[in-house]
C-alpha positions in Angstrom: 142.8 129.4 110.4 143.2 131.2 106.9 139.5 130.7 104.8 139.6 128.3 101.9 137.5 128.2 98.7 136.8 125.4 96.3 139.4 125.8 93.5 136.6 124.7 91.1 133.4 126.9 91.9 135.2 129.6 94.4 132.4 128.9 97.4 133.7 128.5 100.8 135.2 125.0 101.8 136.7 124.0 105.0 140.4 122.7 106.3 138.6 119.2 106.7 136.3 119.2 103.9 136.2 116.2 101.3 134.0 117.4 99.1 132.6 121.0 98.0 128.6 120.8 99.0 128.1 123.6 96.0 129.6 121.9 93.1 130.5 118.6 94.4 133.8 118.4 93.5 136.2 116.4 95.8 138.7 118.0 97.8 142.2 117.3 99.2 144.4 120.0 101.4 147.8 120.0 99.3 150.5 120.0 102.2 153.6 121.5 99.7 150.9 124.1 99.1 149.2 124.9 101.9 146.1 125.1 100.4 142.6 123.2 99.9 142.3 122.1 96.3 139.1 120.4 94.2 140.6 117.7 93.1 139.5 115.3 89.6 140.6 111.7 88.4 143.8 112.4 86.0 143.0 111.5 82.3 145.4 109.1 80.9 147.3 108.0 83.6 147.2 105.1 86.3 144.1 104.7 88.7 144.4 106.5 91.7 145.9 109.6 90.5 144.0 112.9 90.7 144.9 116.4 89.0 144.3 119.5 90.6 141.4 121.7 89.3 141.7 124.2 87.6 143.7 121.6 85.5 146.2 124.7 84.5 146.9 125.3 88.3 149.6 122.4 88.4 151.0 119.4 86.5 151.7 117.6 89.5 149.5 114.5 90.1 148.9 113.6 93.4 147.4 110.5 95.5 144.5 110.9 98.4 146.2 109.3 101.4 145.9 105.7 102.3 144.4 106.6 105.6 141.4 108.1 103.3 141.2 105.4 100.6 140.8 102.9 103.4 139.1 104.5 106.6 137.9 107.9 105.2 140.3 109.7 107.9 142.5 112.0 106.3 142.1 114.8 103.5 145.7 115.3 103.1 147.2 114.6 99.4 150.2 112.6 98.6 152.6 113.7 95.6 152.8 111.2 92.9 156.5 110.6 93.4 156.1 110.1 97.0 157.6 106.6 98.3 154.7 106.6 101.1 151.1 106.1 100.7 150.9 108.0 103.5 150.7 111.5 103.7 153.3 113.7 105.0 151.1 114.3 108.6 149.7 111.0 108.5 153.8 109.2 108.6 154.1 111.1 111.6 151.7 108.7 113.6 154.4 105.7 114.7 151.6 103.8 116.5 147.9 102.9 116.7 145.1 101.1 118.6 143.5 97.9 117.5 141.2 98.8 114.8 139.5 96.1 114.9 137.9 97.2 117.8 134.7 99.0 118.3 134.8 102.6 118.5 138.4 103.0 117.7 138.2 104.0 114.2 136.4 106.7 114.9 138.4 107.7 118.1 141.8 107.4 116.0 140.4 109.6 113.0 139.5 112.2 115.4 142.6 112.2 116.8 144.1 112.5 113.2 141.8 115.3 112.6 143.2 117.4 115.8 146.7 116.3 114.6 146.3 117.8 111.2 145.2 121.0 112.5 148.3 121.4 114.8 150.2 120.4 111.6 148.8 123.4 109.5 149.8 125.6 112.5 153.2 124.5 112.9 154.1 124.5 109.2 152.6 128.2 109.2 155.1 129.4 111.9 157.9 127.6 109.9 158.4 124.8 112.9 156.9 121.8 110.9 158.3 120.6 107.1 155.5 119.8 104.7 158.5 118.5 102.7 157.4 114.9 101.3 161.1 113.8 101.2 163.5 113.4 104.2 163.3 116.9 105.9 165.8 117.9 108.6 163.5 118.2 111.4 160.1 116.3 110.1 158.3 117.1 113.2 157.1 115.2 116.6 156.1 111.4 116.0 152.5 110.1 117.7 151.5 107.2 119.3 147.8 107.0 119.5 147.3 103.9 122.1 144.2 102.7 124.4 144.5 101.1 127.7 144.3 97.2 128.2 142.4 95.4 131.0 144.7 94.5 133.6 147.4 96.9 131.9 149.3 100.0 132.7 146.8 103.0 131.9 148.2 105.0 128.8 149.3 108.2 129.8 149.0 111.1 127.6 152.5 112.5 127.1 155.9 113.6 125.5 159.1 111.5 125.6 161.6 111.6 123.2 160.3 113.2 120.6 157.0 111.0 120.5 153.9 112.4 121.7 151.5 109.6 122.9 147.7 110.4 123.2 145.2 107.7 124.7 142.7 107.1 122.7 139.7 107.8 125.2 140.4 111.3 124.8 138.7 111.2 121.8 135.2 110.2 124.0 133.7 113.3 124.6 131.9 111.9 127.9 135.2 110.7 129.2 137.3 113.9 128.4 134.3 116.0 130.0 134.9 113.9 133.4 138.7 114.3 133.6 137.9 117.9 132.7 135.8 118.5 135.9 137.8 116.2 138.1 141.0 117.9 137.4 139.7 121.2 137.5 140.5 122.3 134.3 138.4 125.1 132.3 139.6 123.8 128.9 140.8 120.5 128.1 140.1 119.7 124.0 141.7 117.1 121.8 143.5 119.8 120.0 144.4 121.5 123.7 146.4 117.9 124.2 148.3 118.2 120.9 149.1 121.8 121.4 150.1 121.3 124.8 152.4 118.2 124.2 153.9 119.7 121.0 155.2 122.3 123.6 157.4 119.9 125.1 158.9 118.7 122.0 159.6 122.2 120.9 160.9 122.8 124.6 163.6 120.2 123.3 164.4 122.0 120.3 164.1 125.6 120.8 165.3 126.0 124.6 167.2 123.1 125.7 171.2 123.7 124.5 170.2 127.2 122.3 171.7 129.5 124.7 168.2 130.8 125.6 168.5 128.6 129.0 169.1 131.4 131.6 166.4 133.5 129.8 163.8 130.6 130.3 164.5 130.1 134.1 164.5 133.7 134.7 160.9 133.6 133.4 159.5 130.3 134.0 161.4 128.8 137.0 164.3 126.4 137.0 163.7 123.2 135.0 165.9 120.9 136.8 163.6 120.9 140.1 162.5 117.3 140.2 159.8 116.7 137.8 157.8 114.0 139.6 157.7 115.3 143.0 156.7 118.7 141.8 153.4 116.8 140.1 152.9 115.3 143.0 152.8 118.5 145.0 150.4 120.0 142.7 147.7 117.6 142.7 148.3 116.8 146.9 147.4 120.5 147.6 144.4 123.0 146.8 144.6 125.3 144.2 146.8 128.4 144.8 144.5 131.5 145.1 147.2 133.9 143.0 148.7 131.6 140.3 146.9 134.0 137.9 149.4 136.5 138.7 151.9 134.7 136.7 150.9 131.7 134.8 148.2 131.0 131.9 146.5 128.0 133.8 146.9 126.3 137.5 148.7 123.6 135.8 151.2 125.6 134.5 152.5 126.4 138.0 152.8 123.0 138.8 156.5 122.7 136.9 158.4 125.1 134.5 158.5 122.3 132.0 154.4 122.4 132.5 154.6 126.3 132.5 156.1 126.2 129.1 153.8 123.6 127.6 151.1 125.8 128.8 152.2 129.1 127.7 153.0 127.1 124.2 149.7 125.7 123.5 148.0 129.1 124.7 150.4 131.2 122.1 149.3 128.2 119.5 145.6 129.2 120.4 146.4 133.0 119.9 148.0 132.6 116.4 144.9 130.3 114.9 142.3 132.5 116.3 143.9 135.4 114.9 144.1 134.3 111.7 140.8 133.1 111.1 139.7 136.5 112.5 141.7 138.1 109.8 140.7 135.8 107.2 136.8 136.7 107.7 138.2 140.3 107.9 137.0 140.7 111.2 137.1 144.4 112.5 137.1 145.7 116.5 136.9 148.4 118.3 139.8 148.3 120.7 139.6 149.0 124.7 140.2 152.8 125.1 140.2 153.7 121.7 137.7 156.5 120.6 134.2 155.2 119.8 134.7 155.4 115.9 138.0 153.8 115.8 138.0 150.3 114.3 141.0 148.0 113.2 140.9 144.9 111.5 142.4 142.0 113.1 146.0 141.6 112.1 146.8 138.1 110.8 150.3 136.5 112.4 151.1 135.7 108.9 150.7 138.5 107.1 153.1 140.4 104.7 153.9 142.5 107.3 153.4 140.6 110.6 152.2 142.3 113.6 154.2 142.8 116.6 153.5 140.9 119.7 151.9 144.3 121.2 149.5 144.5 118.5 148.8 140.5 118.4 147.7 141.0 122.2 146.1 144.5 121.6 143.5 142.5 119.0 143.2 139.4 121.2 141.4 141.3 124.4 138.6 142.3 122.2 138.3 139.4 120.1 138.1 136.2 122.6 135.3 138.9 124.3 133.5 138.9 121.4 134.1 134.8 121.0 132.8 134.2 124.5 129.9 136.7 123.7 128.6 134.8 120.8 128.9 131.8 122.7 126.7 132.9 125.4 124.6 133.7 123.1 123.9 130.2 122.2 123.7 129.2 125.5 127.2 127.7 125.3 129.7 128.0 128.0 132.8 130.3 127.3 135.2 129.0 124.8 137.9 131.2 125.9 138.0 130.6 130.0 141.3 132.7 130.5 142.4 136.5 131.7 146.3 136.8 130.8 148.0 138.8 133.6 151.3 140.6 132.9 153.1 137.9 133.9 151.8 135.3 131.5 152.0 137.7 128.7 155.7 138.3 129.3 156.0 134.3 128.7 153.9 134.2 125.8 156.4 136.9 124.6 159.2 135.1 125.3 157.7 132.0 123.2 156.4 134.6 120.7 160.3 136.0 120.0 161.7 132.2 119.7 159.0 130.8 117.2 160.1 134.4 115.1 163.7 134.0 115.5 163.5 130.3 114.6 161.6 131.3 111.3 163.9 134.2 110.6 166.4 132.0 110.8 165.4 129.5 108.2 163.9 132.2 105.9 
C-alpha cells in the first residue's frame, strides 16, 4: 500500500487512521480520490458535512460513513451528493451478524477493516470501481454471519457473487486454532478476503472469457467434482511434492482452489511491493554484484514493471521481511517458497489482470 500523509501537516498517517497524531486533524480516506485527507466541518452548510484540507484542494463536500458515525467502524468518506449514508465499500456488505450480541461489533469492525484493504488493492488494479454511482461491476458483495446454537455452521466461501465470512474468523484464538488443525502456515482475515475474491474474479476473468483452455493447461480441469476433490484432500495426508506446482497444499485440492490461492498470493505480492516502493526500499538482488542495489518498483508506477521484475524484487524483499520478523521473535510473515510451477500460474493471473486494466483504460 502507498504511503499516506496528512494533507494538513504533511506527517505520515496510515490507511486506517481516523486522526492525525501530530496535528490532531480528523482524517478520512476519500475513495474517488484514492487518497487520505484531513477533513474539517464545512462552514455555513448543513451539519455533518466536511471539507477537505487544505480547502483549495476541492469544493466538493463529504460526509463520514454512517458506520463511522454510528459504530466507529469505517474511515471512508461519502460524497455529499451520494444517495446512501454508507460509503462505497460498506454498501457492499449485504448481511451482518446480530450487533447487539457481545463481541459482534468488534468482530464485524475487524472484518470491514480487512475488506477495505482488499477494496483498495482491487481498485488500484482496476478491478473495483470507486464510483459512487451505479458502476457496471461494483465488486463482490459480502455477508458477515455468525454461528447459531444448534444451527448449521456458517462456512466461509463464495457463491453467486457473495463472499461469506464467519465472524469467528475475527477472533485471533479461533483463527489460530483452525490454522494449526488444518496445517496452514498462513491464515489471516485479509488472506480470507483475498482468497474468496479470487473465486469472484474467476467468474469474471476466466469463465466465458476465452481463457478457459489456457487456465486448464496450467491449473487443471475445474469441471471435476468439487466436493469429492475436497473430501479427498482432507482425507489423505499432505502430498510431499505439492511445492513443485502450487503456492500451498490447499491449492492442490481442486483447480478452483488453486486459482483462488494463486490469486490471493498475487494480491499479497502487489500490495507488499507497493508498500516497499512507497518507503523507497532498495535491495541487493541475488546474483548481482555486491555494489549493485535496485529500488523496489511499484506495480502501479508510471512504467509498470514486468512480471519478471516483480519476481526479481519479491524474493529478496520477502527475505528482508522474514528477517525483520525473526529479529522481533516472531514467526516468518511470509512462510512460502515459490516454485517455477507456481510462478507460471502467478504470471497467468498477472497477465489477465493487466489485460483487464488495459481494456478499461
